[in-house]
C-alpha positions in Angstrom: 145.3 82.2 98.5 148.6 83.9 99.1 148.9 87.7 98.7 152.0 89.8 98.6 151.7 93.5 99.1 154.6 95.9 98.4 157.4 93.6 99.2 160.9 95.1 99.4 164.0 93.0 100.1 167.7 94.0 99.9 171.0 92.3 100.7 174.0 94.4 101.8 172.4 97.5 100.4 171.5 96.0 97.0 167.7 96.0 96.3 166.6 92.5 95.2 162.8 92.9 95.4 161.4 96.4 94.6 157.8 96.9 95.5 156.4 93.5 94.5 152.6 92.9 94.8 150.7 90.0 93.5 148.1 87.4 94.3 148.6 83.6 94.0 145.3 81.8 93.6 144.1 78.7 95.3 143.6 75.6 93.1 145.9 77.0 90.4 149.6 76.6 89.4 151.1 80.0 90.1 154.5 80.4 88.4 157.3 82.9 89.3 159.7 83.3 86.4 162.7 85.5 85.5 166.3 85.4 84.6 169.0 84.3 87.1 169.5 87.1 89.5 166.1 88.7 88.8 164.9 88.1 92.3 162.4 85.3 91.7 164.0 82.8 94.2 164.2 85.5 96.8 160.5 86.2 96.2 159.6 82.6 96.7 161.6 82.3 99.9 160.1 85.6 101.2 156.6 84.2 100.6 157.3 81.0 102.6 159.2 82.9 105.3 162.7 81.7 104.6 163.7 85.3 104.1 162.4 88.2 106.3 161.3 91.1 104.1 162.5 94.6 104.7 159.0 95.9 104.3 155.6 94.8 103.0 153.2 92.1 103.9 152.6 88.5 103.0 149.1 87.1 103.6 148.1 83.5 103.8 144.4 83.8 103.1 143.5 86.7 105.5 146.4 86.2 107.9 149.4 88.5 107.7 152.0 85.7 107.9 155.2 87.8 108.1 153.9 89.8 111.1 153.0 86.8 113.2 155.1 85.8 116.3 157.2 82.7 115.9 154.8 80.1 117.4 151.9 81.3 115.2 154.1 81.2 112.1 155.1 77.6 113.1 151.4 76.7 113.3 150.8 77.9 109.8 153.9 76.2 108.5 152.4 72.9 109.4 150.0 73.6 106.5 152.8 74.3 104.1 154.5 71.8 101.8 157.9 72.5 100.2 159.6 70.8 97.2 163.3 71.8 97.2 165.3 72.0 94.0 167.4 68.9 94.6 164.6 67.0 96.4 166.4 67.4 99.7 165.8 63.8 100.7 167.7 62.3 103.6 170.4 60.1 102.2 170.5 57.7 105.2 166.7 57.2 105.2 164.6 55.1 102.9 161.8 56.4 100.6 159.2 55.4 103.2 161.1 57.0 106.0 161.7 60.2 104.0 158.0 60.6 103.3 157.0 59.8 106.9 159.4 62.3 108.4 156.9 65.3 108.6 154.4 63.0 110.3 157.0 61.9 112.9 158.0 65.5 113.6 154.6 67.3 113.6 151.8 64.9 114.4 150.7 62.5 117.1 149.3 60.0 114.7 149.7 56.3 115.5 152.3 54.2 113.6 149.4 52.5 111.6 147.9 55.9 110.7 151.3 57.2 109.5 152.0 54.1 107.5 148.6 54.4 105.8 149.1 58.0 105.0 152.6 57.5 103.6 151.4 54.6 101.5 148.6 56.7 100.1 150.9 59.6 99.1 153.4 57.3 97.5 150.7 55.6 95.5 149.4 59.1 94.5 152.7 60.0 92.9 153.0 56.5 91.3 155.9 55.2 93.4 155.3 51.5 93.8 157.7 48.8 95.2 160.4 51.3 96.2 159.6 51.8 99.9 163.0 50.4 101.1 165.2 52.1 98.5 167.5 54.9 99.5 167.8 58.1 97.5 171.1 57.0 95.9 169.2 54.2 94.3 166.6 56.4 92.7 166.5 58.2 89.3 166.1 62.0 89.2 162.4 61.7 88.4 161.8 59.3 91.2 163.5 61.6 93.7 161.2 64.5 92.6 158.2 62.2 93.0 159.2 61.1 96.5 159.8 64.8 97.3 156.3 65.6 96.2 154.9 62.7 98.3 156.7 64.1 101.3 155.4 67.6 100.6 151.8 66.5 100.5 151.9 64.0 103.3 150.6 66.6 105.8 147.7 67.5 103.5 149.0 71.1 103.0 146.9 74.1 102.0 150.0 75.7 100.4 152.7 74.2 98.3 155.9 75.8 97.3 158.1 74.3 94.5 161.7 75.5 93.9 162.8 74.6 90.4 160.9 71.2 90.5 162.2 70.2 87.0 165.9 71.1 87.7 168.1 68.3 86.3 165.3 66.4 84.6 165.0 65.4 81.0 162.1 67.0 79.0 159.9 63.9 79.1 160.3 63.5 82.9 159.7 67.3 83.4 156.3 67.0 81.7 155.4 64.1 84.0 156.4 66.2 87.1 154.5 69.3 85.8 151.4 67.3 85.2 151.6 65.6 88.6 152.0 69.0 90.4 149.0 70.4 88.5 146.8 67.4 89.2 147.6 67.5 92.9 147.0 71.2 93.0 143.5 70.9 91.4 142.6 67.7 93.2 143.3 69.0 96.7 142.6 72.7 95.9 146.1 73.8 97.0 147.6 77.2 96.6 150.7 76.2 94.6 153.6 78.6 93.9 156.4 77.4 91.6 159.7 79.1 90.9 160.9 77.8 87.5 163.4 78.3 84.7 161.6 75.7 82.6 159.8 77.6 79.8 158.0 74.5 78.7 156.4 74.5 82.2 155.3 78.1 81.7 153.6 77.3 78.4 152.0 74.1 79.6 150.8 74.7 83.2 151.1 78.5 83.7 147.7 79.3 85.0 149.1 82.4 86.7 152.5 83.8 85.8 154.5 86.5 87.5 157.5 87.7 85.6 160.2 89.3 87.7 162.7 91.5 85.8 165.5 93.4 87.6 163.7 93.0 91.0 160.4 94.4 89.8 157.1 92.7 88.8 157.4 93.3 85.1 154.4 91.4 83.8 151.7 89.0 85.0 149.0 86.9 83.3 148.4 83.4 82.1 150.1 81.2 79.5 147.4 82.3 77.1 148.1 86.0 77.7 151.8 85.3 77.0 150.9 84.6 73.4 149.4 88.1 72.9 151.9 90.0 75.0 153.9 92.8 73.5 156.3 92.9 76.5 159.7 92.6 74.9 161.6 91.4 78.0 158.9 88.7 78.6 159.0 87.5 75.0 162.7 87.4 74.8 162.9 85.4 78.0 160.1 82.9 77.4 160.6 82.1 73.8 164.4 81.9 73.8 164.2 78.1 73.9 162.9 75.8 71.1 160.8 73.8 73.5 158.9 76.9 74.6 158.4 77.9 71.0 156.9 74.4 70.3 154.6 74.7 73.3 153.5 78.1 72.0 152.6 76.6 68.7 150.6 73.8 70.4 148.6 76.3 72.5 148.0 78.5 69.5 146.6 75.5 67.5 144.4 74.5 70.5 143.0 78.0 70.6 142.3 78.1 66.9 140.5 74.7 67.1 138.1 76.1 69.8 137.1 79.1 67.6 
């Protein structure tokens, strides 16, 4: 579990995060959503420690992460996986080398142990026969899968995803969403996703935090979205046709269970 308590963050005198508090649950897909400039990316980076907050506290389970000295933060970061927006693969390294990189940097595993772990993670994200390919030879969907494999190779307790569907077609986006959800549940990870993809919100939003003008404007689940009277949330979520279609599917599913 990750818990944010009264987070404030400003840049050059401009308040970006204004008293944000929320809990991100273990074993669930926790989504941070909001318009461009709302503060959602700053919130994600503040949670993972890429931004130092002005005030407030970020807890990883019961440990106040942002108050720790550098070396203790470094120890916790070894339990954190990160999926960056563009994949952030090393262009000069192969698929296998990219996924093995965290093991080379942070463990004393033998070569055989590393190779076994990398092979397992690549198989888990359905990458087969591509070990020796370079990022320039991969499709957008394959790049994201390799990035996921690298993010989980250290068997993380916490997984942060920055716009994991950016640049992907709708069909591939669904595949990536389902893969992240499956891995989250299978390994009981605390997963936090920053996304613009409203189809993701309606399909995998087990916990949703909506940031509006730097404030936590609403939180709930994808099912709560259907009954929400929050105008700003509804205007944002249902602006796209794909989100409206997802809403219709969820509504039908709910009616069939009654």
